[in-house]
N, C-alpha and C positions, 0 to 999 in steps of 0.2 A: 840457255839454262831455263827450264820451266818451273822448277820447284824452289830450291834454296841452297845457299852456301853457308856453312857454319865453320867458324874458327874458334878453337878453345885451347887455352894454355893453362896447365894445372899449377905450376910452381913459378915459372919465370914470367917476365912481362912480355909485351908485344909492341913493336915499333913499325911505323910506316914512314919512310923517308922518300922525298923526291929532290934530287940535287938540282934539277932545273924543271921549270914548268909548273903548272897548277896541279893541285890535288883536288879532285871534284868528287863529292859524294851526293848522290841524288836518289830520291824515292819517288818514282813517277806517279804512283797512285796511293801512297800511304804515308805514315809518319816516319821521322827519324828521331831516335831517342838516344841520348847520352846520359848514362847513370853511373855514379861512382859512390863508393862507401865513404870517401873523404872528399877533398876539394876538387872542383872542376874549374880549370883555368882556361880562359880564352885570351890569348895575348897576340899583339902585333908588335914585332921588334922594331919596325921603322915607319909604319904607316898607321892606318886607322882600323878600328873595329866597327863594322856596320851591322846593325840588326834591323831588319825590315820585315813586315808582314802585310798581307792584303786585308786582314780583318782586325787583328789586334796584337799587342805586345803586353805581357804581364810580368812584372817583377814582384815577388812576394817573399817574405820571411817573417816569422814570428807573429803572424796575424796582420801585419801591415803590408800594404801593396801600392804599387804604381801601375795603373792600367792606362794604356793608350788605345783608344777604340773609337771609330766613327768620327775622327777629328777632335775628340775630347781627351783630356788627361784627368784621371782621377788619382788623387793622393789621399789615401785613408790610412789611419793608424790607430791602434787601441791606446797608444801612449803619446808621448811628445813628438811634435814635428819641429825640427830645428832648422831654420833657414838663415844662413849668414852670407853676407857679401858686402862689398864696398858700395854697390848701388843695386837697386831693384827697379827694373823697367817693366811697366804694365801698359803695353800699347794695344792697338786694335788687332783684329784677327789677321792671320796670314797662313800660308801653307807652302809646302815644298813637296811636289810629287816625286815618287821614286819608282823607277821602271823595274818591275819584277819579271823574271823570265817565264815563258810559257813552256811547260813541260809536256813532252809527248805522252800519249796514252801508253800504259804498260802492257797492252795486249800483244801477245806473240802471234804471228801468222802461222797457225798450225795447218798441216795438210794431211790428207789421207789418200793413199794409193790403193786402187782396186785392180786385181788381176784375176781373170777367169779362164780356165782351161777345161777341155773335155776329158773323157776317160783315157784318151791317148796322149794327154798332156799337150795338145795343140790349142793355141789361143782361140777363144770364141769371139769373133768380131761382131760389133753392133748389138750385143745383148743389152736389153734394158736393165737398169738397176735402180734400187731405192735404198737409201741409207737412213736408219733411224738412230739419232743420237740420244745420249743419256738425258739431256735437258728437254727432250720431247720434240725438237726440231727435226726436219727431214730434208734430204737433198736427193734429187732424182736426175736421171739422164741416160745416155747410152755409151757403151764402151767403144773405143776406137777400133781401127782395123787390126790392131794387135791384141785385142781383148783387154785393154788397159784404160784407166781413167785416173786423173788426179783431181781431188777435191781440195780447194784452198780455203783458208780462213774458216776452218771447221771449229766447232766449240770443243771445250775440254771434256774429258771423260770417255767412257766406252761407247762403242757404236756397233750396230748390227746391220749387215749388208744383205739385201735380198736381190736375186737375179731372176729375170724373166726367161722365156724360152729362147733357145738358140735360133737366131734369125736365118741361119743358112738352110737351104733346102735339103731335105733328106735324100740321100743317094744310096740305094741298096747296093752293097758290094757283092759281086758274083763270087760264089764259093769255088774253091780250086777244084779242078777236075779229079774225080776219083780214080785211083790207080788199081789195076787188077793185079793181084799177087797170086802166084802159084806156090806150091809147096816148097820149091827150091828158094823162092824169094823170102818166104817166112823163116826158113832155117838160116838163111844168110843174115837176116835182120836180128834174129835171136843170138846168133854167134857174135855179131858185132856188139851186141849189148852185154856180152860177158856170160851168156847162158850156154855153157859147154855141156856136152854129153847128151844133147837132144838130137835125135835122128828121126828118120821117117817112121820107124817102128813105134816110138813112144810119143810122137807129136800129137796123134789123135787123142791119146789118153790124157796128155797135158791140156788140150783144149777142153775136154770134158770136165776135167778137174776145176778149171777156172770158170767154167760156165755153170758150176753148181751141180753137175751130174757125175760125181766120181764113180757112181755105180756102173756107168757105161764104160766098157773097156774097148 
């Protein structure tokens, strides 16, 4: 799929269940957004909820926020900060690394196929070609023995293909030998073509009419 998939429900809800196995949602080259008019819940029924990021985590509401960034934790609030506990331990610095997955690039391997035939619909082997893509890049080469080429990893968008001269040597085809027709042969061909009523007497007049000289009888 090169463009997008959209799912929309007008009146009822939408559910996605997996009886076994993980449910994975990934965006290889952009963001993932979860937005709701009301509450957004993230729950774990029997284990943990983990939130990790390579650059920062921000929790904010009502102007107050907790930001975790570059090994620092910022706790700011326009109002009261209330911290309660049986003990408060402020020790020296420490850290806990978290392994984040490496996502593949979201580029699809597009391909373009070229086919070239002559006026008789026969493949043109070895013809040079040049393809100009919408982003300004070009690709060039020669067609194979079947007048075919496959270009891989081509950019998105439209493309224009230009072909060079046919590499095959020109071979002049001999014309078929001319046939000599007498009057009987002509009448036979006309009869086979459905032209009834033509005989030796009006054949000459017919020729003159089709030659643009109806005045000659």
